[in-house]
Each structure stands twice: as structure tokens, then as C-alpha cells.
N, C-alpha and C positions, 0 to 999 in steps of 0.2 A: 334185272341186276339189282344190289344196292347201293350205295352212291360211294361208301367208304370201303366197299370192297374191289380187290383184284383179283383176275383168274388164276389158276392155282400152276398154270405153266411154272410160274414163278417161284421160289421156295417165299419163308412168311415172314422170314429175314430180309430176303431179297425185293420183296413186296413193300416191306419197310422203308428201305434205302432209293427205289422207287419212286414212294409218295415225297421224300425228303429231297430230294432231287428238283421234282415237278417245282415242288414250295419254292427253295432255294430257287430257281431261277425266277416263277411270278415277282416273287418280291424282290430280284434284280431287273426285272422288266424295266423299272422308270433306265435304267444305266445302260442296255441293251439299243441300239435303234432298231434294231430287225421287231424288236415285240415294243416300239413304244405305244404303239393303238390300243396296248394293252389297259382297259377301262374306259375307254368314249367307245367302242364297235360292242365289246365285250368284256363282263367282270374278271376280274383273278375269280369267283368261285364258280363263274361257266365255266372258263377257261378248265381249273381241273380237273369239274364234273364229268366236262367231255373227253379228256386224257386221261384218266383212270377207267371212263367206259371205254374206250381204243386205246386202252395199256395196251394187248396182245397184239395187235398193229405198234406201235409205237418201240414194245420189245423185240418183236422182231427186228430190228433191225439192227441192236449189237446181238444178234442171236450166236453170233460166231466168237467173239467175247468171250458173252456168258457163259457160254458151254465149258471153255477153259479155264474160264476164275471157277464156276463148279467143278471139276476135276481138281486141279491142282488144289483148293479149299478141301475138296473131300482126303484129296492124298496125305494132304499135312494131320485131319484130325483123325484117320484108322490107314497109321503107313500099311497094320498088317494087310491089309487086303493088296497094298500093290506089291507085297512081298509075301504073299502066300504060297506062289506057284516057282520060288527058290527052292522049295523042298528042305528036311529038317535042318537045324543049326549043325553047324559042327559041335562035337565035345568039346574042343578045350574054349569057345567063343562062349559058351552054355558056360561054363567054368570061368572063363570070364566075368561076364557078366555074373553068376550068385557070388562072385569072391568080390567085386568092386562094392556093394553095399555092405559089407558085410566088413571092408577093408577100412571102408570111412568112417563103418561104425564106432568102429576102434581107435581110431582116432581122436573121433570128438566124442568118447568117453575118456579117455587119457588129460584131452587135453581139457576137462570139464574138470575131471578126480584130482589129477596131481596138483593144480595151484590152492583149487580147494583145500585137500588134506594136508598138504604144507604148512599155508597159513592157516589154517586150525591150529598145526601144533606150535608154531610160531607164538601163535597169540595164547596160549595155554602155557607157555614155557615162561615169554616174556610178561605173565600179569606172577605166575608164581616165584620168580626173582623177582619181581619190583615187590612184592607183599613181602618175601622174606628179608629183604634189604632192610625191608620200612623197618619192621619188626627188631631184628638184629643186623647192626651194616655190620659191624663186621663174620658174619656165614659166610665160610668161601661159597658150600651149596647154592647158595643167591645167584651170587658169581656165576656161576657152571650153566644154574638155569637159565641166566640171561645171555650167555654165548652161545647158551642151544640157540633160542628163542633167535637171537638175530641171524647163524645159521639158518633157521628154518625161513627166515624172513626171505634170504639169499635166494632160497632154494624156490621160493616163492617165484621171486622176480626172475628165475631165470628158468621158470617150468611155461611161467605164463609166455619168458620170448621164444618159447620151443615153441608150444602150442601156436602161440598164432600164426610162425613159419610150417608148422605141420597143416593145418587150416588154410593157409594159402597156399602152398604145394597143391594139395589136395584140387581148392578149389579152381588152381590152374590146369592141372593134369584133367577134370575134366570138362573145365569149359575148352577144352583144346580137342576135347576126343573125335575122333572123325562123326559117332552119333551125333554130335552136339554141331558142328562146322553142320551136318548134313538139313537137320531140323532148324537151321537158320536163315539158310539156303532155300529151303520150301519154304518157311515162312514171308521170307524177300520176295518170291516170287507171287505166292497168294496177294501180298501189297501191290505186286505191278498188277498182276490178272484184276484186282477191281478197278485200280487207274486206268484198267484200257476199257473195263465195260462201260466205267463209268463212263468216262469222255464219249464213248461210243452213243452210249445213252444219251446225254444230250446232245451231241455233234449231231447224231444223224436220225435221231427219232423226235424227243422231245422238244427241241427248239424248231423244227421243221414243222413238226404236227401243230405248235401255238403259231405258229406262222404260217398257213394255210387256213385255220379256224380264222386267225381276225382277218385277214385278205378275202373266202369265199366266201365267212360265215353259213357253213353248212345249216344246216335244217336245225334246231337242239329239241330236244320233245321232254329234259327233266321236269318233272312234275312242279318243283320247289320255284323254278324259274319260268315256267309259262304262264300267260296270261287267264284272266277265265274265258272260257269257248263258250260264246253266244250261241255257236253254230251258225250256219250261210242264211237262215230264215230270218236273223234277229233283225231289227229295226233296233233303231236311238230312238230314246224317247222324247 
């Protein structure tokens, strides 16, 4: 088996996590009394290669936690698989799901367009009013244009406030939906399951394996660490 590969009983993302945890333990070995002999009897590279070769045995020590972690993670990533047996959705629920995005989209469009249009009108009226007042200070039409410009300016401020409140209410409504709360709860469960698996893998798998390797020093046959083989009949020069 190649030294840098792990068996397929762990998924690829989890194999990388296995190696990360192993490397962290080896780096922190000087601060772990139970692993104080790292570098004396066996080097970190030797221990790492041995642990990767025995990863199936090490991972089996946390098999229960790993199965739970994979299950809750898959349920979060593919929720339709967990609800596929529940039957077709109710018509009212489907209609609400379809209407919710359109309602949110309409609020967003109004929130953007209303201030934009009123601000544009205010700028145009004010610009024309000030130009007319500059050309003919006594012209009454210039005052009318300026008044209209300031009115549209006030409408712009009001539209911005209304839009901000509307978007805030929409965000709070969506954030407090049962679906959102369920997703948050599922994400928290995945984090807890991953932490349980990592703790079990460290405490019942990686660390005990390294301790045993340092204590018993089982025969290691990694080619890059083995010395030259001269055979039993070799005589020193």
C-alpha cells in the first residue's frame, strides 16, 4: 500500500481529517507525557507511516461515532433523502413555498426602484430649478421646480426608510422560519457529531496506537526507513 494513501472505508474528506489529526498529535508529542519518546525510539516520519498503514485498525476504534457523523452530515447535505418517504407535499405548503420567493423578490424590487426613481426625479427638478433661477431670478417657475425637487428628495428619504424596514422584516421572517431553524439545528448536530468522532479517534485510536508503537516497537518494514539488507550470510568487511 502506498504510504500516503488511506483505505476507502473513510471518505476522502475524512481521510484528510485523519491525517490532519495524526499530524497534530505528532507535532504536539513533546507536550504529551505519554508520547515523550517520539523521536527517540521511532521518528515522527516512521510513526506517521505506521499509523497510516494501520489506519483501518485505528479508525475502527471510533466506528460508532464515525457512522453517526456521516449519517447526520448526509442528512444535512441531502435533506430530501430523509423526507422522501413522507409523501407528496400539501398543496398549501407548495403554494407557500412558491409564493415566498416571489414575495421576497417583489419587496426587493420595490426597495431598490422606489428610492432610485424618486432620487432621480429630485435631482432633475432641483437641477432645472437652480438653472432657471440663475438665468432669471424672478421667474416663479424656478421656485415650483425647486419645491418639487425638495418634495421628491423627502420622498427618497422616506422610501429608503420604508425599504430598509421592509427588508429587515423579510429577513427576520425568513430567518425565523421552521425550515431555517431546522437547518441550523442540523448544522449544530453535525458539528457535535464531528467533534465526538475526532475526540474518539484521538483518545481511543491514534494516541493509544502511538503509545503502543513506542512501547513495543513492532517490526516496521517501510522501505524508505529500512537499512540495507545484506542477508544472513553477509560478513563485515
